N, C-alpha and C positions, 0 to 999 in steps of 0.2 A: 503489293509493295512490301519491300524487304524490312526487317525489324529494324536495320541498320538507318535506312532511310528516313523511317517513322520516328527516332530517336531525334534525329538531326530537325525534322519538321517541329516537333514537340518542343524542342529547345528553342527553336527559332518564335515559335508563338509564346512560349513563355516570356521571352524579352519583350514581344512586341506588344502585349496586353498588361504586362506588371510593370508599370512606369515606376513604380518605387524600389524596382531593382538597384542595388547595391553593386558596385564594381569594383573589385579589387586586384591588385598584382599576386596577393596570395590568401587563400583561405585555407586555415588550420582548423581542422576537426580533431577537438580534444586540449587540453591544458596540461597534461601531464611532461615529463622532461623531456621526452622526445619531440612533443610538440611546441613546448615555450623555448625550447633550445632553436626551432627552425623559425619560430615566430620572431622572436629577438634578433637572431642574426640577420634576416631578411629586411627585418623593420630599418636595422641598423645601417643599412646599406641601401637605404631611401625607399624602399618598397612601401605599398600602401598594404597593412595586412589587417585581416581579421582572426579571431578565434571564436568558435563556437564550441559549447561543453553544455551538456542536460544536466550533470552534476556540479556540487560546487568546485571552484576552481583549484586546481592544485594536483589532481592524479592520483592514481592507486598509491604510489609509494610514498608521498607526503601524509595521506589522508586516511588511507585503509589498509596499508600494506606493510613494507619493511620497514618504515620510520615507527609507527606507531608500536609495531608488534616488538619491535626492539628495546622499547622502555618496557614492557610488561616481561620480555626475557630478562632486564637487568634485575628486577624485582624478585622472578625466581631463582637467578644466579646467587643472588644475596642469602635466600634461604636455603638453597642447595649447599653452598660453600660451608653455612654454619653447622647442618645436619653432617655434614661429611667431616668435619672437625671436631664434633663432640667426643670428648675424652682425650683430645689432644691440645687442650688450652682453651676450648669452649665448652661451657656446661649450660647445660638445660635448654637447648636450641627449639625444644618444642614451644617455648615461651615466643618466639620469633614466628609472627603468622602475617600472610599478607592480607589487608584491609583492603577487598577488592575496590570498593566505591573511592576510597583513597587513591588508590592507584589509577582508576580512570581519570580522577579527576587530573591529576600528574599528567598523563598522557594526552588530555584534552588541551592541556597549557602548550602542547606542540602542535596540535592539529587543527584548533578552532581558530587561531589568527590566520591560517594559510590563505582560506580562499580570499579574503579581504585583501589581505596584503599583494597576493597575485595579481588579482583585480585591478589594484592601484599601480603595480609596476606595469603591467599593459597599457593602463591608461596615461601614466607618464610617458612610456615609449611612444604614444600614438598609436597604439594597437586597437582596433575596434572590438569590442567584447560583446558577444551575444549569448544569452542564457537560452538553452533549449534544446532538443534534439534535431539533428541536421540528416536531412535525406536527399538524394541526387533525384533531379528533375531534368537533367541535362547533363553533355560530358563535361561541361565546366561550370554547372550552376547546381545551386543545393537551396531548399527553403528549410528554414528552423522554426517547428512547430507550427507549419501553417500561416506564417506570420511575416516571417523576413526572408525576401527571396535576395541571394548573394549570388554573385558572377565572379568569376576570377579568373586570371591566365593560367595559374596553377594551384592547385588543390594537395594538400597534404593530409592524409589518412593516419591518425595516430591516438585512437581511442581506446587503446589498452584491450586488456581481457576481462571475462567474467566468467564465474564458474558453468563448467560444460552441465548440459541437460543430463539427467539421469533416467528419464523416461521409466517410472516407477510409480506404481498408486502411492498417493499421499507424499508427492514429493513438494507441496507447498507446505509442508510442517518441518521442512529441514531449513536450518540456520545457515545464511553464509558466512564467508569468512569476514566480511566488511560487517557485519551484524554482531558477530562474535566480539571483535574490537569496540563495540560501543555498549556492549553489557553494563546496565547499570548493577548488577548482583549477578555473581556466578552460581551458575545452576550446581547441585552437591553431585550429580550424575549426569554424566555427557558420553555421548556417543559419537565417534567420528569416522565417517565413512571415506574410506580410502586410504591407502598407504602412502600419500606422497608427502611432501615437505610441508604443506600447511597443515595436516593432520597431526604429524609428530611435533612440530613446533607449538603448536597450541595445546597440544596434549601433555607435554614436559611443563607448559606454563600451569595448566589448569590443575594439574596433579600436584603441582607444589603450592597451590593456594588452595589445597584441601579438598577437591573433588575427586569423583571415583570413575576413572574415565575408561573406555573400551575403544579400541581402534579395530574395525573390522576391515578387511582388506582381501580384492577377490584373487590377487595373483599370488605365487609359491613364494615371493618376499618382497618387503617393501623397498620404498626409495630405490627404483631401477635403476636411476641414473649414476648410482652410487658403486663404490667397489663392495662387492658381498662379503668379504673379509670382514670389512669394517663395519659393516651394514650388522652384520652378525652380534659383534662385540655392542654396538650402540642397541641393538634389538634386547640384548641381555639386561643393559642397562636401563633401559625402557620398561622392562617386565620386573627388573627388582625395584624400582620406583612405586610398584602397585599397578602399572597401568596393564590391562589386558589386551593382548594383541593376538587375533584371530586372524590367520592366512587362510587363503583359498576359500575364503567365504564371501559370497556377495548380498547384498541388501535387495529384497524382494519387493518389499513395501515399508511403508511407515503409517501408522494411524494413530488417532486419537485414543487416550486411555482415561476414560470417567469411572472405571472400575477399583483405582487403586486411590483410594483417601488420602493417603501417603504422600500423594506425589501431585505437584499445582502444576495443572496442564499437562499431565502425564502424556508420554508417547510410549508406543510399542513399536521395536523393529521386527521386523519379521524377515529373517536371514537362513541362506541354505548353505552347505559346504558343496565343495567339488563331487564328494563322493554320495550327494544327496540326501544327507543330515538336514533336518527344519529344524530350526529353534527360535526363539522369541527373546529380546532382550528389552527390558524396561528401562525406562529413562526418562530424564526431564526435559533433555534438548538433545537435538542431532545436528551434526554440524557437518556440512559440505565440504570434504578435500580430496574430492576423487576427480582433480584435474581442471584446468581452465581452458577456454578457448578465445581467439579473439572476439571483440563486442563489435561485430559488425554486420550483426544478421539484418538490422533494421533499417541500413542506411540505402538501401535499395540501390545496388551497386550496379546491377542489369542497366539502369536507367542510363548510366553514364557508359555503359561498355566495360566496366572494371572487371578483369577476371579475378576468381578466389580458386585456391583450391579448396579439395570436400572438408568442411568443417574446420580449415585452417584459415590462414590470413590472406591478402590481398599477395597476389602473383605479384612478383617484381623483378627486373632485371637487375644483373651485378650492381646498378648505378641506384637500387631501390626506388626505380621508376615503374610505374604500371607498366606491364608487358602489353597492354590492349588498349591504354588510353594514356597517351605520352603526357598528357596536362597533369596528370595524377602521380605523386610519391606516396610511399608510405612507410612508416618506422614504428621500432618497437613492437610490442606484441600484435599489433595489427597487421603487421607485413609478415608473409611467408618468404624471408631472407636467408635462413639458414642460422641464424644468429641465436642464442640461448634467450629464452623471456626473462631476462634480467635487468633492474632499472639501470646498471651501467651500459647494456647493450643499447638500450632505447635511447640513452644521452649520446651515447656515440654515432649512432643512427642518424640522430638529428643532426649531429655536426656534419657529418658525409651527406645527408639530402639537403640541406642549406648551402652546403658548399657547390653541390652540381647544379642545384636550382640557381644559384646566383652567378655560377662561371660554367656551366655547360657541364655534362656528364666527364669527369676525369677520374673520380675517385671511388675505389671501390673499397667495402669493409673487409677486414682482415680478422678473423675469430679466432688465429691462434692463442692460447694461453688465457684463456678466459675462466675464471674460477670461479665457482659457485658453493654455496655454504646452505647446511641445514642448521638452524639457530637452535637447536635442542641443546641440553645441557649434560655432557660436553657436546660443542659444536662438530660437526662433521664438513669437510671441507674437499673439495676434489679440483683438479684441473688437469687439462690434457687427456691423453688416451687411458683407457682401461686395456685389463691384457687381453680379453676378448677380441677387443677392435682392433689391437695391435698385432695380433696374430691374423687375424684376418687381411689385414694389409701386406702380411708377408715381412713383418720386422723382425728384426733379431736384437732381444732386448734379455737382461739380468734383470730380476724381478729382487728388490731389497724388502722385507717386510719384517714386522715385529708386534708383539703385543707389548706395549710402551709404560704399563701399569706399576713396573718395579724401577723405573727412571726416575731422577730425582725430580724432574720436572712435575711428574704427576703424583709423586709419593710426598712430597711437601705441602700438597693442597688435599692429600687424601683423595684421588681420582683414581679407583680402582679399573677403571675400564676407558682405555686409550690404546691406540695403534698408530700403525703409518704403514702405506704399500707406496712405493717409488719405482718406476721403470724407468732406466738407464738403455740406451741403445748400445750395442756392442761395438760396431764398428768406430762410431765417432764419439764415444762417451757422451750424445746428447741426453738431455731428459725427455722423455716421451710423456710422463704422466706422473702425478702425486696425488695421494690420498692421504688425508689425516684426520684421525679421530683423538679430541683431546682439549686440554685447557688451551687457550687462544689460538686454535687450529683456523679459525678465521683470519688470523692476521700473520700466522705463518706461510699459509698457501699463497698470500701474496709473492714471497718471496721465489717460491717455484713460478708461479704466473710469470714474474719477470723473465727468467731463465729460460723458460719455454718460446715467450714472444720474441726474445733477443736473440734466442739459439744458443746461450750460453751451455757451456759443458759442465759435469759432474765435478771434475777435477778444477776447475776454474772457480766453481762456487765455494769449493771446500778450501781455497786460499784466503777467503774472507776471513776477519778476525771479527768474532760476533762477541756483542756484550754478554756478560754472563753474572748471574745464573739467569738465563732467560730462555723463554721456549723456542726462540729463533735459534739458540746455540745448539739444539738438538739435531739441526740440519746436517752437520757435518757427520753425525753418526749414523744418518739415514742413507748417506752417499757412498 
């Protein structure tokens, strides 16, 4: 008997012998922005909808990602601004310190209400909520914690992402990003594994809160998705802050250290460089910043005939529908769709998936002009193509770039590390990509994102009259 026939038989057996099976038009696995968007839109159209989540309702961004992180970044910005302005009207900034327990209390004022509010919103909308981990037992059927069996005409997978496995001895000693965001007290010494945006953002926060920070990255340069010219400037800013960044260094093991009486629950990180040098780093905490993968490993996708890419998300077609099970859609970090793993993309894909579910497949995602930001201090922002990619595509373009630390927008806030790079196509003056490092880069990049998405030309943007003095008014000089 083929595996496919066996799955079909198992599916009918489940429906036959489990009389308490609950039937819905749509089952949504997850409660983040992609999941909630689909659930609410389909429920508003009259569908019966169930949502399932094993974690507190609300998803990564609202509870353990971008929103709480930005609260901590805000406090670090206050400290950094005061330090930069010392002797320029601000005296004795050393008296200004982050009180971590108070900062976490403030952060929780944003996160703690979310699960209850989200569940109440589901209830008011008539969406049935289930707490527990879902796993597939048929093409259209899931079971929640071996307690509730749910069958749906359609199922959406929007479970988000989780830290990838490092597969090293002592991995259990490592702190994940969501745990870092719940620390009641900040350790005085922290090692971050990996040179991605999580490590750099948290490292900048921790250093300004008084911790000694080390970043270990196995590659030749960190922040691979951002322009090398600006990454080098940010890297210098990071090191000037007192953060030790070791490149071409991989972590081999993490072990507990009880020999050092000066450390509370101390750890020893065993690392090695690409040229074979080995050394140890003693620390109080090791934080995972080495990348994330879709959180779908335990969904038992094979039971529903759902294909996934190797270590990646659910394989979907151009309509965000599973290529192997047409009853299933996926959105956000759980989908291998071609979109960046960003909250705005998850929301956007949720809108598209909901529309295709309700009206039939006819809308495809457009990922042109999607900005991404590393919320270091200063922030690093990017949109569109980088130089290497543009060259590989055979495009002819000019590159405008500069270190802008001498510009008024940086000097007035005493920011000594800032710059930009903009790619402009030669033939038609179209903006291909933009990278910005500096104060308010996370806001300025949105103007370039609009230009790329709408196909605006550099000359057209230069005709705009910007308010002044603002960071956005610098755009005219970047073009």
